[in-house]
N, C-alpha and C positions, 0 to 999 in steps of 0.2 A: 452229162445228160443221158438219160435212159430212153432208148427208142421204144415205141409201142409194139414192136414186133421184132422177131429175130431176122435181121437182114441177111444173115448167112444161109438161110434156108434154101433159097433158090434164086434170089434176086428178082422175084416176081411177086406182085400183089394184085388182087382183083378188086375192082371198084364197081359197086352197084350204083348206077345213076338212077336216082329216085324219080327224076322227071321223065326220062324216056324209057325207063324200065329195061335197061341194057346192062350187061356186064362187060367191063373193059379190063384187059390185061395190061398192067403197067410195069415198066422196067424200074425196079427199085434198087438197082446196083448203086446208084448215086441219088442221094436225097439232099434237099436243102432244108435248113431249119432256121426260122427267124422268129423273133418275139414281137407280137403286136403291142405297140406302146399303150394304146388306150385300154385294152382289156388284160394286158399282161399274159395272154395266152400264147403258146407256141404253135406255129404253123409249120407243117411238114409238107414240102413240095416234092411230089413224085411225078415224073414225066409231065411236068407243067400243070399238074392238078394240085390244089392246096387242100389240106386236111387238118383237122384238129385232132388232138389225142383221143378224144371221145368218139371220133368217127371209126376208129379201129375196133373191129368186132361188131360194128353196126352197118357200115357201108363199105369198109375196106377190110379185106381178108387175105390171109396168106395162102389159101387154097381155093380152088374153083368150086369144090363141093359146098363149102360154107357160103360162098357168094351165091350159088344157085339156090340154096335153102333160104337165104335172106330175100332174094328176089321173089321166090315163091310165096313167102310170108307177106311181102308187100302186096303182091297181086291178090292174095286171099283177103287181105285187110281192106281192100277197096270197097 
């Protein structure tokens, strides 16, 4: 299975929480992957947060600059 990001980059991803408009730094050294039986989608668990593949590049980023740009775009779209 291919991961949605290169885990070897720095072991960190940034999560933009759409509800509280905050950026969280998550430790991505270890991730869990499981398949949802109903939808057949894979779920990636990073630091106790669950994400779908399509969340990467939308609310989960490998660098803080991309996360800040996404947060700014969310705030401007309100």
